[in-house]
C-alpha positions as CSV (number, residue, x, y, z in Angstrom):
1,X,-73.8,-18.8,83.2
2,X,-76.4,-18.2,80.5
3,X,-75.3,-15.6,78.0
4,X,-76.1,-14.0,74.7
5,X,-73.3,-13.5,72.1
6,X,-73.7,-11.2,69.1
7,X,-71.3,-9.9,66.5
8,X,-67.7,-10.6,65.6
9,X,-64.4,-8.9,66.4
10,X,-62.6,-8.2,69.7
11,X,-64.6,-9.6,72.6
12,X,-66.5,-7.2,74.9
13,X,-68.0,-8.8,78.0
14,X,-70.8,-6.7,79.6
15,X,-71.9,-7.4,83.2
16,X,-75.3,-6.3,84.3
17,X,-76.2,-4.7,87.7
18,X,-78.7,-5.3,90.4
19,X,-82.1,-6.7,89.3
20,X,-80.8,-7.1,85.8
21,X,-79.7,-9.9,83.5
22,X,-78.5,-10.3,79.9
23,X,-81.6,-8.4,78.8
24,X,-80.3,-5.3,80.6
25,X,-78.0,-4.5,77.6
26,X,-80.7,-4.7,74.9
27,X,-80.7,-0.9,74.2
28,X,-77.1,-1.0,73.2
29,X,-76.7,-4.5,71.8
30,X,-77.2,-3.3,68.2
31,X,-74.6,-0.5,68.1
32,X,-72.0,-2.4,70.2
33,X,-72.3,-5.7,68.3
34,X,-71.6,-4.0,65.0
35,X,-68.0,-3.5,66.0
36,X,-67.4,-6.2,68.6
37,X,-68.1,-9.7,69.7
38,X,-70.5,-8.7,72.4
39,X,-70.9,-11.2,75.2
40,X,-73.6,-10.5,77.8
41,X,-73.9,-13.1,80.6
42,X,-76.5,-13.4,83.3
43,X,-74.8,-13.8,86.7
44,X,-75.5,-16.6,89.1
45,X,-79.0,-16.5,90.6
46,X,-80.3,-14.1,88.0
47,X,-82.8,-14.8,85.1
48,X,-83.1,-17.3,83.4
49,X,-82.5,-18.9,86.8
50,X,-85.5,-18.2,89.0
51,X,-84.4,-17.7,92.6
52,X,-86.4,-17.0,95.8
53,X,-83.4,-15.6,97.7
54,X,-82.9,-18.7,99.8
55,X,-79.6,-20.5,100.0
56,X,-76.1,-19.3,99.1
57,X,-74.3,-18.4,96.0
58,X,-75.1,-14.7,95.9
59,X,-72.1,-12.8,96.9
60,X,-69.7,-10.4,95.3
61,X,-66.7,-12.8,95.7
62,X,-68.7,-15.6,94.1
63,X,-69.8,-13.4,91.1
64,X,-66.2,-12.2,90.7
65,X,-65.0,-15.8,90.6
66,X,-67.8,-16.8,88.2
67,X,-66.9,-14.0,85.7
68,X,-63.2,-14.9,85.9
69,X,-64.0,-18.5,85.1
70,X,-66.4,-17.4,82.3
71,X,-63.7,-15.3,80.7
72,X,-61.2,-18.1,81.0
73,X,-63.7,-20.5,79.3
74,X,-63.9,-18.1,76.4
75,X,-60.2,-18.8,75.7
76,X,-59.8,-15.7,73.6
77,X,-57.1,-13.8,75.4
78,X,-57.7,-10.6,77.4
79,X,-61.2,-9.2,76.8
80,X,-62.6,-5.7,77.1
81,X,-64.8,-5.8,80.2
82,X,-67.7,-3.5,81.0
83,X,-70.0,-3.4,84.0
84,X,-72.8,-1.2,85.2
85,X,-73.7,-0.4,88.8
86,X,-73.2,-3.6,90.8
87,X,-71.8,-5.2,87.7
88,X,-69.3,-2.3,87.6
89,X,-68.2,-3.3,91.1
90,X,-67.7,-6.9,89.9
91,X,-65.8,-5.8,86.8
92,X,-63.5,-3.7,88.9
93,X,-62.8,-6.7,91.2
94,X,-62.1,-8.9,88.2
95,X,-59.7,-6.4,86.7
96,X,-57.9,-6.0,90.0
97,X,-57.7,-9.7,90.7
98,X,-56.8,-10.9,87.2
99,X,-55.2,-8.1,85.2
100,X,-54.1,-10.7,82.6
101,X,-57.7,-11.2,81.6
102,X,-58.7,-7.6,81.0
103,X,-57.5,-5.4,78.2
104,X,-59.7,-2.4,78.7
105,X,-62.1,-1.7,81.5
106,X,-65.4,0.3,81.4
107,X,-67.2,1.1,84.6
108,X,-70.6,2.7,84.2
109,X,-71.4,4.2,87.6
110,X,-69.9,1.3,89.6
111,X,-71.8,0.6,92.8
112,X,-70.3,0.4,96.2
113,X,-68.8,2.5,98.9
114,X,-65.4,4.1,99.6
115,X,-63.2,3.2,102.5
116,X,-61.1,5.7,104.5
117,X,-58.3,5.9,102.0
118,X,-60.7,7.5,99.5
119,X,-62.8,10.6,100.2
120,X,-66.3,9.7,101.1
121,X,-69.4,11.4,102.5
122,X,-70.5,10.9,106.0
123,X,-72.1,7.5,106.8
124,X,-75.7,8.5,105.9
125,X,-75.6,7.3,102.2
126,X,-74.3,3.9,103.3
127,X,-76.9,3.6,106.1
128,X,-79.7,4.7,103.7
129,X,-78.6,2.1,101.1
130,X,-78.5,-0.7,103.7
131,X,-81.9,0.2,105.2
132,X,-83.6,0.5,101.8
133,X,-82.3,-2.9,100.6
134,X,-83.5,-4.5,103.8
135,X,-86.9,-2.9,103.6
136,X,-87.2,-3.8,99.9
137,X,-86.2,-7.4,100.6
138,X,-88.7,-7.6,103.4
139,X,-91.5,-6.6,101.1
140,X,-90.4,-9.0,98.4
141,X,-90.1,-11.9,100.8
142,X,-93.7,-11.1,102.0
143,X,-95.0,-11.2,98.4
144,X,-95.2,-7.5,97.7
145,X,-92.8,-7.7,94.7
146,X,-93.7,-4.3,93.1
147,X,-93.6,-2.6,96.5
148,X,-90.1,-3.8,97.2
149,X,-88.9,-3.0,93.8
150,X,-90.3,0.5,94.0
151,X,-88.4,1.2,97.2
152,X,-85.1,0.0,95.7
153,X,-85.5,1.7,92.3
154,X,-86.7,5.0,93.7
155,X,-83.8,5.2,96.1
156,X,-81.4,5.2,93.2
157,X,-83.4,7.2,90.6
158,X,-85.5,9.4,92.9
159,X,-89.2,9.3,93.7
160,X,-91.4,8.2,90.9
161,X,-88.7,6.3,89.0
162,X,-90.3,2.9,89.3
163,X,-93.7,4.2,88.2
164,X,-92.1,5.6,85.0
165,X,-90.2,2.4,84.1
166,X,-91.4,0.8,80.8
167,X,-93.3,-2.4,81.2
168,X,-90.4,-4.6,79.9
169,X,-88.0,-3.0,82.3
170,X,-90.3,-3.6,85.2
171,X,-90.8,-7.2,84.2
172,X,-87.1,-7.9,84.1
173,X,-86.8,-6.6,87.6
174,X,-89.7,-8.7,88.8
175,X,-88.0,-11.8,87.3
176,X,-84.9,-11.0,89.4
177,X,-86.6,-9.7,92.6
178,X,-85.4,-12.6,94.7
179,X,-81.8,-11.4,94.3
180,X,-82.5,-8.4,96.5
181,X,-83.0,-10.8,99.4
182,X,-79.5,-12.2,98.7
183,X,-78.0,-8.8,98.3
184,X,-78.5,-8.0,102.0
185,X,-75.5,-10.3,102.8
186,X,-73.5,-10.1,99.5
187,X,-70.1,-9.3,101.1
188,X,-69.4,-6.1,99.1
189,X,-66.2,-4.6,100.3
190,X,-65.6,-0.9,99.9
191,X,-63.3,0.4,97.2
192,X,-59.8,1.3,98.5
193,X,-57.1,3.6,97.1
194,X,-54.6,0.8,97.0
195,X,-56.9,-1.4,94.9
196,X,-57.7,1.4,92.5
197,X,-54.1,2.3,92.0
198,X,-53.3,-1.4,91.3
199,X,-55.7,-1.6,88.3
200,X,-53.6,-2.0,85.2
201,X,-56.2,-2.0,82.4
202,X,-56.9,1.2,80.5
203,X,-60.1,2.5,82.2
204,X,-63.1,4.6,81.3
205,X,-65.7,5.6,83.8
206,X,-69.2,6.6,82.5
207,X,-71.7,8.6,84.5
208,X,-75.1,10.2,84.0
209,X,-75.2,14.0,84.4
210,X,-78.3,13.6,86.5
211,X,-76.8,11.2,89.0
212,X,-76.0,12.6,92.4
213,X,-74.8,11.3,95.8
214,X,-72.6,8.3,96.5
215,X,-72.7,6.9,92.9
216,X,-71.2,10.1,91.6
217,X,-68.8,10.3,94.4
218,X,-67.5,6.8,93.8
219,X,-67.1,7.6,90.0
220,X,-65.1,10.7,90.8
221,X,-62.9,9.0,93.3
222,X,-62.1,6.0,91.1
223,X,-61.4,8.3,88.1
224,X,-58.8,10.1,90.2
225,X,-57.3,6.9,91.8
226,X,-57.1,4.5,88.9
227,X,-53.9,5.3,86.9
228,X,-54.7,7.0,83.6
229,X,-58.5,6.7,84.0
230,X,-60.8,9.2,82.5
231,X,-64.5,9.9,82.8
232,X,-67.3,10.7,80.3
233,X,-70.6,12.1,81.5
234,X,-73.8,11.4,79.5
235,X,-76.0,14.6,79.3
236,X,-79.7,14.3,80.3
237,X,-79.3,10.8,81.7
238,X,-79.1,9.3,85.2
239,X,-78.0,5.9,86.5
240,X,-79.7,4.0,83.7
241,X,-77.7,6.0,81.2
242,X,-77.5,3.3,78.5
243,X,-81.3,3.0,78.6
244,X,-81.9,6.7,78.5
245,X,-79.3,7.6,76.0
246,X,-78.2,4.4,74.2
247,X,-76.8,6.1,71.1
248,X,-74.5,8.4,73.0
249,X,-73.5,5.7,75.5
250,X,-72.6,3.4,72.6
251,X,-70.6,6.2,70.9
252,X,-68.6,6.8,74.1
253,X,-67.9,3.1,74.5
254,X,-66.9,2.5,70.9
255,X,-64.6,5.5,70.8
256,X,-62.8,4.4,73.9
257,X,-62.4,0.8,72.6
258,X,-61.2,2.0,69.2
259,X,-58.3,4.0,70.6
260,X,-54.8,2.7,71.3
261,X,-55.2,-0.5,69.3
């Protein structure tokens, strides 16, 4: 996997979410790399790879395996692992599968659903998510890149979110638009209580105060189920909290990583 590495100290590996890549973390690279060896990879099929959504290789299990292999290649002992949205889901799976590789775990509004062992809303959010991804992927496959991205981004952030995105943020998502086609069949299993209770890494969950719906519900459920986990909510921010409030996000992360050493 292509990656950027900045700084020295204890390694902090950061996993981006849907439509992102190593550029996603640019708003917080400065503050975090002053205190840590910050390592930000781009997952398989994401920029700098240019993918049209055809062929395999884009699944949650594959990305989990890739991150595990990547951390093993670093050969620096357990790392602190952070993931946002879909990347938070992957980070959770890595910590659950290979607890020996993860010292501390940071989940910034991890994406996914809750199974019957964790309290979840009725099926509407799941159905809406599936339908919106399918519609977005259909438009992207037909060549309407911005139309597909607008559907996906606005579903998460609310109407008008895509239109308000800075130009650089939009371009990063255009560069990764093909991954939404692959995301239709990504094999993302729901979170379960047993999996959450088995996480051994000290865990921090971070949310945006403006986030509602399933993302907030998942955050609350995992905070309760993961032993010793705690949550921090970033004021005046939504799902893209480290873009909207990079200084506060960095402060929360650094404070968590500095404790208990």
